[in-house]
DRENGUDO-264195 format. One record per residue: residue in three letters; x, y, z of N, C-alpha, C in turn. Coordinates in steps of 0.2 Angstrom, whole numbers, plus 5000, padded with zeros to 4 digits. Last residue first. Example, Ala and Ser with C-alpha at 12.3 -4.5 7.8 and 13.67 -1.06 7.14 Angstrom:
BEGIN
ser506449895035506849955036506450005039ala506649725039506249785039506649845039
END
This chain:
BEGIN
ala430053554437430353504443430053534450pro428653514426429053574430429453514436pro428753394414428453434419428953474422thr428953434397429353424402429053444408arg427753394384428053434388428453414394phe427253294376427853294377428253344381tyr425853304376426153254378426853254379his425753424368425753434376425753354378gly426053414355426453424357426453424365lys425053394343424953444346425753484351asp425153254339425753304336425753374339leu424253204348424953184348425353244344asp423253254338423353284345424053264348asp423453194327423453254327423553284334leu423153054331423753074329423853144330leu421853064337422353044342423053064339gly420953204330420953134332421653114335pro420253334338420753314336420753224335gln418253344339419053354342419553324338val417053294335417353364331417953374333pro416053164333416553194336416953254332glu414253154333414853174329415453204333trp412853074337413453104338413953094334gly411553034334411753094330412353124333ile410852914340410852984343411153044340gln411152824329410552824333410452884336glu412252844321411652854317410952854322arg413152834330413052894326412452914324thr413052714334412952754339412752834334leu413452644321412652634324412552694330ala414752674320414452694316413752684318ser415952684328415452704331414852724325ser417052524329416652564324416152594330ala418752474333418052484335417652524330pro420052354335419852424332419052414334gln421252274341420552294344420152344341asp422452174343422152214339421452224340ile423452174358422852154355422752194350ala424652224364424652144359424152134357leu424352324372424652334367424652284361val423952244384423552294380423752304372gly425052184389424452154387424052174383ala425952284391426052264385425552214384leu425752374402425452394397425452344391trp426552324412425852304413425552324406gly428052344402427752324408427052304408phe428852344390428152394391427852394398his429952274392429952334390429352374391gly429452144397430052184400430052244398arg428452114389428352124394428852164399ala429152094376428652164376428552164385asp429951994372430252064375429752104378glu429251914364429551894370429751944376asp428952004354428351974358428551944364pro430252124350429852064349429352034355val429752284345429952244352429752184350ser430552394334430052354335430152284340val430652574336430952504336430352454336val431152724332430652674332430852614331pro432452834341432152794335431652734337leu431953014345432152944347431952884341his431453134347432053134343432353054346leu430153144352430653144357431253124354his429353174340429453224345429853214350arg429753034334429853104330429953154334gly429152954344429952954341430153014338ile427852984343428352994348429053004348val427552934330427353024332427853024336glu427852814329428252864325428152934327ala426952764338427552754340427952814335ile425752774330425852804337426552814339ala426052684319426052764318426052804325arg426152564327426752594324426552664322leu424752554330425252554335425952574332pro423552604319424152554321424652584327val421852654326422552684324423152644324gly420352634322420852594324421552624322glu419252714321419252654323419752614325asp419352884331419652834326419552764327ala418152884339418152934334418652904329val416852824350417552804346417552854339gly415952774362416152824359417052814356his414552684357415352674355415452744356leu413152604366413552664361414252644363thr411652504368412452514368412852564364ser410252534377410652554372411252544373gly409052514385409352464384409952474379ala408052664380408252604386408552544382pro408952764369408452734371408552674376ala409652924373409652854372409252814373lys409453074377409053034372409152964369glu410153114388409653154385409153114381leu411253014390410753054395410153074393ala411753034378411452964380411052974386leu412353164377411753124373411453074375arg413353154388412753204389412153174384phe414153054383413853054388413153084389leu414653124371414253084370413753054377his415253234377414753254373414253194372ala416353164382415953204387415153214382ser416953124371416753074375416153104380asp417553254367417053214362416653154366leu418453274375417953304375417253284371arg419353164375418953154381418353204380his419453084358419553144363419153144370val419752924355419152964355419553034361ala420252744348420352814352419852854350pro420852594344420152644344420352694348trp422252524339421952554343421352594343arg423052384330422552454330422152454338asn424452304324423952304329423652374329thr425552334318424952344313424252334319gly426852314322426552384324425852384320asp427652204321427552244314427252304316gly428052184338428052164331428152204325ile427552324347427652254346427452234340his428552484348427852444346428052364346gly429452614355429352554353428752524351ser430552724354429952724354429752664351val432052734365431752704360431052714360asn432452754379432752784374432552764366thr431752714390432152654386432552704381ala431052834394431452784400431952734395arg430452884384430852914388431452874391ala429452774382429952804377430552834379thr428752784393429152714391429752724387gln428152894392428652884398429152834397val427252864380427952914381428452914386leu426452764386427052754381427552804379thr425852844395426252794398426852764393ala425052934388425652964392426052904394ile424252824383424652864378425252894384phe423452784394424052724390424452784385gly423352924405423452864403423852824398ala423453054407423953014411423852954409asp423053204399423053144401423653104403gly423353354396423153314403423153244405glu422253354383422753384387422753374393gly421853184376421753264377422253284381his421053034375421553074375421353144375asn420752894379420352944378420853004379thr420852714373421252784374420852844374arg420152604375420752624379421052694380pro418352674371419052654369419752644374leu416852644379417452684378418052654374arg415252624379415752604379416352654375val413952664388414352704384415052664384val412452594390413052594392413452624387ser410852634399411252634391412052614394ser409152634404409952624405410152624397arg407852694409408152704403408852694403val406952564419407352624418407752624413gly406052464419405752534420406352594420arg406652344418406352354425406052424426ser407252334406406552274407406252294414ala408352384408407752424404407152384404leu409352324415408852374419408252404414ser410052264406409452224409408952274412leu411252354407410652354401409952324403ala411752324419411452384417410952394412leu412152194416411752204421411352274421glu413052224406412552184404411952194409ala413952284414413652324408413152304406thr414452164422414052234424413752264420val415052104412414452074416414052124420ala416252184410415652174405415052144407arg416852184421416552254419415952234414ala417252054420416852074427416652134424asp418152034410417552014408417052034415pro419352114415418952124411418252114411gly419451974429419752044425419252054421gly418051854431418751884433418951934428gly416751784431417051844429417551884430gln416251674436416651664433417051734431ala414851734441415451694446416151674444ala414351794431414651824436415151804439pro414851714415414451704419414751744425val415551794402415451744406415051754412pro414651904389414951884395414851834398ser414051924376413851864379414451864385his414152054370413452034374413351974377gly414952094359415152084366414752084370asp414152194347414652144348414752144356arg413452304342413052234343413552174346glu414352394340413952404347413452344347thr415652314334415252364334414752354340ala417452294329416952284335416452334334val418252224315418052284318417452284323his419352104317418752134316418652194319gly420652064323420552044315419752074314pro420152024339420652044333420452014326leu418952124346418952064341419452054337ala418652184362419252164357419052114353pro417352304365417652244365418252224360thr417652464373417352424368417752364368gly417052464391417652474386417352434380ser415852574400416252504399416752524395thr414752674410415352664407415552604406ile412952704411413752684415414152674408val411552804414412152794409412652774413phe410152814417410452784420411052764414pro408452914416409052884413409552864418arg406752854423407352894422408052864418gly405852764424405952784417406552844416ser405452694436405552774436405452804430gly405852564439405052584438404952664437ala407352594448406852554445406152574445leu408152674454407852694449407452654445thr408652594464408452654466407852684460glu409052474458408652474460408252554463gly410252544450409652524446408952514451ile411052584462410752634458410252604455val411452444466410852504471410552544467glu412152394454411452364458411152414463val413152484453412652494449412052444452ala413852454466413652534463412952514459arg414052324464413752344468413252414469arg415052344452414352314452413952324458asp416052424459415652434453415052404451ala416652314468416252384470415852424464asp416952214458416452204462416152264465ala418052284452417452274448416852254453ala419052314462418752364460418152354455gly419352164465418952214470418652274468gln419852144452419152114455418852134461phe420952214454420552224449419752184451asp422152224462421452204464420952224460gly423352274458423352204458422552174460thr423352404453423952364459423752294462phe422452434446422952444444423552424448ala421252424456421252394449421952374445ile421552544465421752464466421552424460asp421252644455421852654461422152574462his420152634451420752614445421352614450lys418652604453419152614458419752574454phe417652724445417952654446418652664449ala416252824439416952804443416952734443leu415152844432415852834428416352824433his413552864429414052824433414652824430ile412352984428412852954425413452914429val410552974431411152964435411852944431gly409253094434409553054429410353044433glu408653154443408253144438408453094432ser408853124460409053144454408553134449ala408653064472408453144471408653164466ala409052944471408352944473408153014470ala410352954469409952934465409252954465ser410652994483410853034477410553024472ser410452874490409852944491410152984486arg411152784485410452774485410152844485leu412452834489412452824481411552814482thr412452844502412352884498412252894491asp412352694504411652744506411852804503leu413552644499412952644496412352664498asp415052694498414452714503413752704499asp415952644489415852604496415252634499leu416252744480415752694479415652634484thr415952874493416352834489415952794486gly415853064498415752984498416052954493arg414853214496415553184499415253104500val414453304484414153254488414753204491pro414453464476414753404478414353364482glu413553524463413553514470413853454472ala414453634450414253574453414053574460gly415353724446414553744447414353684448ala416653704446416353684441415653704440ala416953724460417053794454416853774449ala416353594464416153684466416253724461leu417253514461416653514457416253574459ala418453564467418453564461417753544457ala417953524481418253594478418153604471ala417953384481417453434482417553494479ser419353354477418853334472418053384474ala419853384490420053414483419453414478asp419253304499419053394498419253424492ser418553164490419053224493418853274494arg417553104484417753064489418453094493ala416053154477416653184480416953134484leu414853154464415053124469415753134470gly413853304461414453254459414753224466thr412453354453412753344459413253284458val411853474443412253414442412453424450gln410853534430410953534437411453494439his410753594412410753524418410953564425gly411153664402410653684406410453634412ala412353644396411653624392411153624396asn413353664405413253704399412553694395ile413153554412412853614415412853664410leu413653454404412953454408412753534409gln415053484402414553494397413753484398pro415453494414415353564411415053544404val415353344417414953404421415053474418val416253294407415653284407415353334411ala417753324411417353354406416553354405ser417653274422417753334423417653374417gly417453124419416953154424417053234423ile418653074414418153094409417653134412trp419553104425419753124417419253144415gly418453144440418953114436419153144430ser417553214445418053234446418653204441ala416353114444416353164442416853224442gly416152984449416753004445416753074443thr414453004447415052974450415652984447val413053114445413653094442414053064448phe411353154443411953124449412553114445val410553294438410853234436411353224442arg409053364434409353364440409953284439met408853464419408753384422409153394429
END
């Protein structure tokens, strides 16, 4: 299958591309820099220069494909104060690709996040009543875009949404877990909020990559899939592993001090957000095989001191 992948050189995309190629697919990847283009070519994919704002490039690349996996998101502006701008660009990209694939029966897979239902384990059936697009600021805006993608099933697109947990771990991860490690180093304590019972779902990036391939190949139109290996790892357990490796005390950070201690990450840490992938495993036969979050943390790669 000729597959067009946006975000092909990113954290998840750089694992999805070899997964697809090793399964016999031909990959064209969107590359917004020379470095990204070179990385894609080295991986055996054909780079196409452009960004999410190059709608004509998205349209022509989707038209030339037999399937699309959309992973790109403007994280650079999302985490520096313009989440809505990033979400708007994401929605425009999904609209253009969806219009291009309409009536073709071709697969279109996008990514989103698992919903947070404090005190409950979120399933693939949850989180399908987002606020209207006009009011959908913040993370809700991505939920609206996910619903848009699912609605394309009624227009002859084999669309599916792969919801990923906040933590897609693995060697080279620069996300939430790496930020927790950096915070522990900076504060000389390994902290968690309150009693540390808030739970994070997690998955290894290589298991995520496998799920995207399976979604492309066989997810029914309108499917919501969960890329979750660990349903919910207590944050205290994460803090304990970090503390052990860095030889730091594990401490409870009061709610009122969380923002000052954890910065922007405090809002995410404060939410109990376990999620299940039972329906996904049953529907398309996905089974994660990589180490779980705590085992991966214990391998030590998150604690290596970067070269000077």
